[in-house]
C-alpha positions as CSV (number, residue, x, y, z in Angstrom):
1,M,71.8,39.5,-89.7
2,S,74.5,41.8,-88.4
3,A,75.8,41.2,-84.5
4,G,74.0,44.6,-83.1
5,A,70.6,43.6,-84.6
6,L,70.8,40.3,-83.4
7,R,71.1,41.1,-80.0
8,S,68.6,43.7,-80.6
9,R,66.0,41.0,-81.1
10,L,66.7,38.7,-78.6
11,H,66.6,41.6,-75.8
12,H,63.2,42.3,-76.9
13,G,62.5,38.5,-76.7
14,H,63.6,37.6,-73.6
15,V,62.0,41.2,-72.2
16,G,58.5,39.9,-73.6
17,S,58.9,36.7,-72.0
18,L,59.5,38.2,-68.7
19,R,56.1,40.2,-69.3
20,N,54.5,37.5,-70.1
21,E,55.4,35.0,-67.0
22,N,54.5,38.3,-65.3
23,H,51.0,38.2,-66.4
24,K,50.8,34.7,-66.0
25,M,52.0,34.9,-61.8
26,S,49.3,37.8,-61.3
27,G,46.5,35.5,-62.5
28,L,47.4,33.1,-59.8
29,D,47.9,35.3,-57.7
30,G,44.5,36.6,-58.2
31,M,42.7,32.9,-57.2
32,H,43.6,33.5,-53.3
33,E,41.3,36.8,-52.9
34,P,38.6,36.1,-51.1
35,L,35.2,35.6,-53.2
36,L,33.1,37.7,-50.7
37,G,35.6,40.8,-50.6
38,N,37.7,41.9,-47.3
39,Q,38.4,39.1,-44.7
40,D,39.2,41.1,-42.1
41,Y,36.1,42.5,-42.1
42,D,34.0,39.4,-42.5
43,G,36.2,38.0,-39.2
44,R,35.1,40.9,-37.7
45,H,31.4,40.4,-38.5
46,S,31.1,37.0,-37.2
47,E,32.8,37.7,-34.0
48,G,30.3,40.4,-33.4
49,R,27.3,37.9,-34.1
50,I,28.6,35.0,-32.0
51,L,28.9,37.7,-28.8
52,D,25.4,38.6,-29.2
53,D,24.3,34.6,-29.1
54,I,26.2,34.6,-26.0
55,C,24.9,37.7,-24.7
56,G,21.1,36.3,-25.6
57,E,21.7,33.0,-24.2
58,E,23.0,34.5,-20.5
59,Q,19.7,36.5,-20.5
60,R,17.4,33.3,-21.3
61,N,19.5,31.5,-18.6
62,K,18.9,34.5,-15.9
63,H,15.2,34.7,-16.5
64,L,14.7,30.6,-16.2
65,H,16.4,30.8,-13.0
66,W,14.7,33.9,-11.9
67,L,11.2,31.7,-12.9
68,I,11.6,28.6,-11.5
69,L,12.7,30.3,-8.0
70,F,9.5,32.0,-8.1
71,F,7.8,29.0,-8.8
72,N,9.0,27.3,-6.0
73,L,9.0,29.5,-3.7
74,I,4.8,30.0,-4.7
75,V,4.9,26.3,-4.1
76,E,6.1,26.4,-1.1
77,W,3.6,29.1,-0.3
78,I,1.1,26.4,-1.0
79,Q,2.4,23.8,0.8
80,W,2.6,25.9,4.2
81,I,-0.9,27.2,3.8
82,A,-2.1,23.7,3.2
83,N,-0.6,22.7,6.7
84,I,-2.1,25.5,8.4
85,I,-5.6,24.8,7.1
86,L,-5.0,20.3,7.6
87,G,-4.2,21.0,11.2
88,S,-6.5,23.6,12.2
89,V,-9.4,20.8,10.9
90,L,-7.3,18.3,12.6
91,F,-7.5,20.1,16.1
92,I,-11.0,21.4,15.8
93,A,-12.5,17.7,15.3
94,Q,-11.4,16.6,17.9
95,F,-14.2,18.4,20.1
96,L,-17.2,18.0,17.3
97,P,-19.5,15.5,17.0
98,L,-18.8,13.4,13.8
99,P,-20.9,10.8,12.5
100,G,-20.8,7.2,13.9
101,N,-18.9,5.6,10.5
102,I,-16.5,8.6,11.1
103,Q,-16.2,8.5,14.8
104,N,-15.7,4.7,15.0
105,G,-13.6,4.1,12.2
106,P,-9.8,3.7,13.0
107,K,-8.4,7.0,11.8
108,W,-10.7,8.7,14.0
109,R,-9.4,6.7,17.0
110,L,-6.3,7.4,16.3
111,L,-6.8,11.2,17.1
112,E,-8.4,10.3,20.5
113,P,-5.3,11.1,22.7
114,E,-6.7,10.7,26.2
115,L,-7.5,6.9,28.3
116,D,-10.1,6.9,30.5
117,P,-9.7,5.9,33.5
118,I,-10.6,2.1,32.9
119,Q,-8.3,1.9,29.8
120,E,-5.7,3.8,32.4
121,A,-6.4,1.1,35.1
122,R,-6.0,-1.8,32.9
123,L,-3.0,-0.3,31.2
124,R,-1.5,0.2,34.1
125,S,-1.9,-3.5,35.1
126,L,-1.2,-4.9,31.7
127,Q,2.4,-3.1,32.2
128,Q,3.3,-4.3,35.6
129,R,2.6,-7.9,34.4
130,L,5.3,-6.8,31.4
131,G,7.5,-5.9,33.5
132,V,8.1,-9.2,35.9
133,P,11.0,-11.4,34.4
134,F,10.7,-15.2,34.5
135,D,12.5,-16.1,37.7
136,R,12.8,-19.8,38.4
137,S,14.0,-18.9,42.4
138,Q,10.3,-17.9,42.7
139,L,7.8,-20.8,44.1
140,E,4.7,-18.6,42.3
141,H,6.5,-19.2,39.2
142,Q,7.8,-22.8,39.7
143,D,3.7,-23.7,40.4
144,A,2.3,-21.9,37.2
145,L,5.3,-24.0,35.3
146,K,3.9,-26.9,36.6
147,Q,0.4,-26.1,35.8
148,L,1.4,-25.5,32.0
149,W,2.3,-29.0,32.2
150,R,-0.2,-30.6,34.1
151,L,-3.2,-28.1,31.6
152,A,-1.1,-30.1,28.6
153,Y,-0.5,-33.3,29.6
154,P,-3.3,-34.4,31.6
155,N,-2.5,-38.1,32.0
156,R,1.2,-37.9,32.5
157,E,3.6,-37.8,35.3
158,L,4.9,-34.2,36.3
159,P,9.0,-34.2,35.7
160,S,11.3,-32.6,37.6
161,L,12.0,-28.7,36.6
162,K,15.0,-29.9,34.6
163,S,14.4,-32.7,32.4
164,E,14.3,-33.8,29.0
165,L,10.7,-34.6,28.9
166,W,10.2,-30.5,29.2
167,K,11.6,-30.8,25.3
168,D,8.1,-32.8,24.4
169,M,6.4,-29.9,25.2
170,G,8.4,-27.3,22.6
171,W,11.3,-25.9,25.2
172,Q,14.1,-25.9,23.3
173,G,16.5,-27.3,26.4
174,P,15.7,-29.4,29.5
175,D,15.1,-26.2,31.9
176,P,12.4,-24.0,30.2
177,S,13.6,-20.7,32.0
178,T,16.4,-20.6,29.6
179,D,13.7,-19.8,27.0
180,F,11.8,-16.9,28.6
181,R,14.1,-14.0,28.0
182,G,12.2,-10.8,26.8
183,G,9.2,-12.8,27.0
184,G,8.8,-12.4,30.9
185,F,6.5,-14.3,33.3
186,I,3.2,-13.2,30.9
187,S,4.6,-15.6,28.5
188,L,4.0,-18.2,30.7
189,E,0.8,-16.7,31.9
190,N,-0.6,-16.4,28.1
191,L,0.4,-20.2,27.7
192,I,-1.6,-21.1,30.7
193,F,-4.3,-18.8,28.9
194,F,-4.7,-20.3,26.0
195,A,-4.6,-23.7,27.5
196,T,-7.3,-23.0,29.6
197,K,-9.8,-20.7,27.8
198,Y,-9.2,-22.6,23.9
199,P,-8.0,-26.3,25.3
200,Q,-9.1,-27.6,22.2
201,S,-6.9,-25.1,19.9
202,F,-3.9,-25.3,22.7
203,Q,-4.0,-29.5,22.1
204,R,-4.4,-29.4,18.5
205,L,-1.5,-26.8,18.1
206,L,0.6,-28.5,20.5
207,H,0.1,-32.1,18.9
208,K,0.6,-30.3,15.4
209,Q,-2.8,-32.6,14.7
210,D,-4.1,-29.7,12.1
211,G,-2.9,-29.8,8.1
212,K,-0.2,-31.1,6.9
213,R,3.1,-30.6,9.3
214,S,6.8,-30.3,8.4
215,E,9.4,-32.4,9.1
216,W,11.0,-30.1,10.8
217,E,8.4,-28.1,13.0
218,Y,8.6,-25.2,14.9
219,P,8.7,-25.5,18.8
220,F,5.2,-25.0,20.6
221,S,6.1,-23.5,23.6
222,A,9.3,-21.2,22.3
223,A,7.3,-20.0,19.5
224,G,4.8,-18.8,22.4
225,V,7.3,-17.1,24.1
226,N,8.2,-15.3,20.6
227,I,4.7,-14.4,20.0
228,S,4.1,-13.1,23.7
229,F,7.0,-10.7,22.8
230,M,5.9,-9.8,19.3
231,L,2.8,-8.7,20.7
232,Q,4.4,-6.2,23.1
233,Q,6.3,-4.5,20.5
234,M,3.6,-4.7,17.8
235,L,1.3,-2.8,20.4
236,D,4.0,-0.5,21.7
237,L,3.7,-1.6,25.5
238,E,6.8,-0.5,26.6
239,S,5.8,3.5,26.4
240,E,3.7,4.9,28.9
241,K,0.8,5.5,26.6
242,P,1.2,3.7,23.0
243,S,1.7,5.8,20.4
244,S,1.5,3.1,17.3
245,K,-1.3,2.8,15.3
246,A,-1.7,-1.1,16.6
247,G,-1.4,0.0,20.1
248,R,-4.1,2.7,19.7
249,L,-6.4,0.6,18.3
250,F,-5.4,-1.9,21.3
251,L,-6.8,0.3,23.7
252,E,-10.3,0.2,22.5
253,L,-10.1,-3.3,23.0
254,L,-8.4,-3.6,26.4
255,A,-11.8,-0.5,27.6
256,E,-14.1,-4.1,26.3
257,D,-12.0,-6.7,27.4
258,E,-9.4,-6.9,30.3
259,M,-7.8,-9.6,29.0
260,A,-7.7,-8.4,26.1
261,F,-3.6,-9.4,25.8
262,D,-4.2,-12.6,26.5
263,N,-7.3,-13.0,24.2
264,L,-5.7,-11.8,21.4
265,Y,-2.4,-14.0,22.4
266,C,-4.3,-16.8,21.5
267,V,-5.4,-15.3,18.1
268,A,-2.2,-14.4,16.7
269,F,-1.3,-18.1,18.1
270,Q,-3.7,-19.7,15.8
271,M,-3.2,-17.3,13.2
272,L,0.5,-18.3,13.0
273,D,-0.1,-21.9,12.4
274,A,-2.7,-21.4,10.3
275,Q,-0.3,-19.3,8.1
276,W,2.6,-21.9,8.7
277,L,0.4,-24.7,7.2
278,A,-0.7,-22.1,4.2
279,K,3.1,-21.5,3.2
280,Q,4.2,-25.0,4.4
281,A,6.6,-23.7,6.3
282,T,9.8,-25.2,8.0
283,Y,11.8,-24.0,11.1
284,M,14.3,-21.7,9.4
285,E,11.4,-20.3,8.1
286,F,10.2,-19.3,11.7
287,N,10.8,-15.4,11.7
288,G,9.1,-15.0,8.7
289,I,5.9,-16.3,9.3
290,L,6.0,-14.4,12.7
291,K,6.5,-11.4,10.9
292,S,4.2,-12.1,8.4
293,T,1.2,-12.6,11.6
294,R,2.1,-9.7,13.1
295,T,1.3,-8.1,9.2
296,Q,-1.8,-9.8,9.5
297,L,-3.1,-8.8,12.9
298,E,-2.4,-5.2,12.5
299,Q,-4.3,-5.3,9.2
300,E,-7.3,-6.6,11.3
301,L,-7.3,-4.6,14.3
302,S,-7.8,-1.7,11.4
303,L,-11.0,-3.3,10.6
304,S,-13.4,-0.5,11.4
305,S,-15.8,-3.2,12.1
306,V,-13.7,-4.5,15.3
307,S,-14.7,-3.5,18.7
308,S,-13.6,-6.5,20.3
309,V,-10.9,-9.8,20.3
310,K,-14.4,-11.3,19.1
311,D,-14.3,-9.2,15.9
312,L,-11.2,-9.9,14.6
313,P,-11.7,-12.5,11.4
314,A,-9.1,-15.2,12.9
315,Y,-11.0,-15.0,16.2
316,S,-13.6,-17.6,14.6
317,L,-10.3,-19.9,13.9
318,L,-10.6,-20.8,17.8
319,K,-11.9,-23.7,19.0
320,R,-12.8,-23.8,23.2
């Protein structure tokens, strides 16, 4: 084969191989083309759908927001109208004769705004008593303390106004005057009333004769001062007119009994001792027992059948 023919053959073979390589490369490039057509068009189409979804969601949120506002407005209107109707009914009810079972019930009694002359006079008298502090320098107060000792221990010699013997009665120190504090002189009067009106109960509580007693008992006289103070708070007697539920109910008891506060004191003392025994309490639990006594007393005052202190269920615990 001549040199020219050889060069011609090599030239044509090289060109053919280049064509084959170009054909293969074009096939590989075709694999990178998008399967669903033009990629730019598809991106714009997707963005349009997303914008439509966002706009639709915003519209739904706006509609929901206004719906909630409208619903709340309707609820407020209903409550406003209901309050007007209820207020009108309660106002009119004060001037209408109601059936006995409603008129005598505790809810109706809370609507009575005015005191009759007897209630007014007795409330003012009681509040005057509440305003008198115990003063050991006054002979009247000293005599009252001595009277209490004689009622408690008729067969024992009267000690001086400062003596360790006063601790036997349940005062916390040798000088009883230091225990009165917020109870005032009326708390001493309450103890004297208890000893005079219900001597059997007084003696049993003083000497802790009922039930299984604690090794660390509550001091009798100091507890009595606390009961007096608790009643003053519960009945809201420091106000010109009691506004608490128990205070309003007490005013009806006061209309029936001038000594309703003193009688209620005796019931409360007996009730406290009964709870003390039931819960097997000790000295450190006294405040808790006093609170539970107040709760029970408030519940009994709320009974529709109660029109005097003697109607209280716990009154039956007292012994003369």
